[in-house]
C-alpha positions in Angstrom: -68.5 33.3 0.0 -67.1 34.5 -3.3 -68.5 34.6 -6.8 -67.0 35.0 -10.6 -69.3 36.9 -12.6 -69.2 38.2 -16.0 -69.6 42.2 -15.9 -70.1 44.3 -19.3 -67.9 41.1 -21.1 -65.1 41.0 -18.3 -65.0 38.3 -15.9 -64.5 39.8 -12.1 -64.5 37.4 -9.0 -66.0 39.3 -6.3 -66.5 39.1 -2.6 -69.2 40.6 -0.3 -68.6 44.3 0.8 -65.7 44.4 -1.9 -65.3 47.8 -4.0 -63.5 47.1 -7.8 -63.5 49.4 -11.1 -65.2 47.9 -13.7 -65.6 48.6 -17.3 -68.6 51.7 -17.3 -72.1 50.7 -16.3 -75.3 52.8 -17.2 -76.8 54.2 -14.0 -76.4 57.4 -11.6 -73.9 57.3 -8.7 -76.3 55.3 -6.1 -78.1 52.8 -8.6 -77.9 49.3 -7.2 -78.1 47.0 -9.9 -78.1 42.9 -10.2 -76.3 40.6 -12.0 -77.6 37.3 -13.3 -74.6 36.2 -15.3 -73.0 33.9 -12.4 -70.1 31.3 -13.4 -69.4 30.4 -10.7 -70.2 30.3 -6.8 -67.8 28.9 -4.4 -68.3 29.1 -0.3 -65.7 27.3 2.2 -65.7 24.3 0.6 -68.8 24.0 -2.1 -68.2 24.8 -5.6 -71.2 25.4 -8.0 -70.1 25.8 -11.5 -72.5 26.9 -13.9 -73.0 26.0 -17.6 -72.7 28.5 -18.9 -74.0 30.2 -15.9 -75.5 29.0 -12.9 -79.9 29.6 -13.2 -81.0 31.4 -9.9 -77.5 33.0 -8.9 -77.4 36.6 -8.9 -74.9 39.2 -7.2 -76.1 42.6 -6.2 -74.1 45.7 -6.7 -74.3 49.5 -6.2 -72.8 52.5 -8.5 -70.4 54.3 -6.1 -69.1 56.8 -8.9 -67.7 57.2 -12.7 -64.3 58.0 -13.4 -61.6 57.5 -15.7 -58.4 55.0 -15.8 -54.9 56.2 -16.3 -53.4 57.1 -19.2 -52.1 54.6 -21.7 -49.3 56.0 -23.9 -48.7 54.4 -27.0 -45.6 55.0 -29.0 -44.5 53.6 -32.8 -41.6 54.2 -34.7 -39.5 52.4 -37.2 -36.0 52.8 -37.1 -34.6 54.7 -39.9 -37.7 55.7 -41.4 -38.3 59.4 -40.0 -42.0 58.0 -38.4 -43.0 58.5 -35.3 -46.6 57.8 -33.7 -47.6 59.1 -30.4 -51.4 58.1 -29.2 -52.7 57.6 -26.2 -56.1 56.7 -24.2 -57.9 56.3 -20.8 -60.5 54.1 -20.2 -63.9 54.9 -18.8 -64.7 52.9 -15.6 -67.8 52.8 -12.9 -66.2 52.3 -8.8 -68.9 49.4 -7.8 -69.7 48.1 -4.3 -70.9 44.4 -4.2 -73.6 44.4 -1.8 -74.9 40.6 -1.6 -74.4 37.2 -3.3 -77.6 34.7 -3.5 -76.7 31.3 -5.0 
Protein backbone atom coordinates (compact mmCIF):
# COMPACT_ATOMS: atom_id res chain seq x y z
CA UNK A 1 0.00 0.00 0.00
CA UNK A 2 1.27 3.46 -0.85
CA UNK A 3 -0.02 7.01 -0.65
CA UNK A 4 0.79 10.45 -1.99
CA UNK A 5 0.54 12.95 0.85
CA UNK A 6 1.08 16.71 1.07
CA UNK A 7 3.66 17.41 3.80
CA UNK A 8 4.51 21.11 4.31
CA UNK A 9 3.55 21.95 0.74
CA UNK A 10 5.62 19.13 -0.80
CA UNK A 11 3.94 16.05 -2.28
CA UNK A 12 5.64 12.80 -1.22
CA UNK A 13 4.99 9.19 -2.19
CA UNK A 14 5.15 7.16 1.03
CA UNK A 15 4.86 3.52 2.02
CA UNK A 16 4.61 1.94 5.46
CA UNK A 17 7.91 1.78 7.45
CA UNK A 18 9.66 4.10 4.97
CA UNK A 19 12.19 6.64 6.26
CA UNK A 20 12.48 9.91 4.34
CA UNK A 21 13.54 13.54 4.66
CA UNK A 22 10.92 16.29 4.41
CA UNK A 23 11.00 20.08 4.95
CA UNK A 24 11.29 20.91 8.65
CA UNK A 25 8.32 20.01 10.85
CA UNK A 26 7.48 21.33 14.31
CA UNK A 27 8.00 18.77 17.08
CA UNK A 28 10.62 16.95 19.10
CA UNK A 29 12.15 13.62 18.02
CA UNK A 30 9.81 10.81 19.02
CA UNK A 31 6.67 12.88 18.43
CA UNK A 32 3.90 11.18 16.45
CA UNK A 33 1.95 13.24 13.88
CA UNK A 34 -0.88 12.52 11.46
CA UNK A 35 -1.48 14.11 8.07
CA UNK A 36 -4.98 14.15 6.62
CA UNK A 37 -4.11 15.79 3.29
CA UNK A 38 -3.83 12.47 1.42
CA UNK A 39 -4.12 13.01 -2.33
CA UNK A 40 -3.96 9.39 -3.56
CA UNK A 41 -4.01 5.93 -2.02
CA UNK A 42 -2.99 2.89 -4.01
CA UNK A 43 -3.35 -0.75 -3.11
CA UNK A 44 -2.35 -3.73 -5.25
CA UNK A 45 -4.78 -3.01 -8.10
CA UNK A 46 -7.09 -0.36 -6.63
CA UNK A 47 -6.31 3.36 -6.73
CA UNK A 48 -8.34 6.03 -4.93
CA UNK A 49 -7.84 9.62 -6.04
CA UNK A 50 -9.15 12.56 -4.02
CA UNK A 51 -10.55 15.84 -5.27
CA UNK A 52 -8.37 17.42 -3.89
CA UNK A 53 -7.90 15.02 -0.94
CA UNK A 54 -9.47 11.77 0.22
CA UNK A 55 -11.90 12.19 3.11
CA UNK A 56 -11.08 10.02 6.12
CA UNK A 57 -7.63 8.98 4.88
CA UNK A 58 -4.65 9.67 7.15
CA UNK A 59 -0.95 8.98 7.24
CA UNK A 60 0.70 8.56 10.67
CA UNK A 61 4.39 9.43 11.03
CA UNK A 62 7.01 9.57 13.75
CA UNK A 63 9.74 12.24 13.86
CA UNK A 64 13.20 10.68 14.08
CA UNK A 65 15.50 13.72 14.00
CA UNK A 66 16.05 17.24 12.69
CA UNK A 67 18.98 17.83 10.36
CA UNK A 68 20.41 20.14 7.71
CA UNK A 69 20.66 19.25 4.04
CA UNK A 70 23.77 19.51 1.90
CA UNK A 71 25.21 22.95 1.23
CA UNK A 72 24.16 24.35 -2.12
CA UNK A 73 26.62 26.80 -3.61
CA UNK A 74 25.39 29.62 -5.83
CA UNK A 75 27.91 31.42 -8.02
CA UNK A 76 26.94 34.27 -10.32
CA UNK A 77 29.14 36.27 -12.62
CA UNK A 78 28.97 38.65 -15.53
CA UNK A 79 31.84 38.37 -17.93
CA UNK A 80 34.01 41.40 -18.54
CA UNK A 81 32.13 43.34 -15.81
CA UNK A 82 34.27 42.51 -12.76
CA UNK A 83 31.18 41.06 -11.06
CA UNK A 84 31.13 37.84 -9.09
CA UNK A 85 28.78 36.78 -6.31
CA UNK A 86 29.15 33.70 -4.10
CA UNK A 87 26.34 32.56 -1.86
CA UNK A 88 25.11 29.31 -0.40
CA UNK A 89 22.40 27.85 1.77
CA UNK A 90 21.37 24.65 3.54
CA UNK A 91 17.78 23.50 3.92
CA UNK A 92 16.45 22.51 7.34
CA UNK A 93 15.03 18.99 7.10
CA UNK A 94 13.25 16.50 9.33
CA UNK A 95 13.80 12.75 9.07
CA UNK A 96 10.52 10.88 9.54
CA UNK A 97 9.30 7.27 9.59
CA UNK A 98 5.86 6.41 8.19
CA UNK A 99 4.12 4.18 10.71
CA UNK A 100 0.65 3.68 9.21
CA UNK A 101 -1.50 4.50 6.19
CA UNK A 102 -5.27 4.31 6.69
CA UNK A 103 -7.84 4.91 3.98
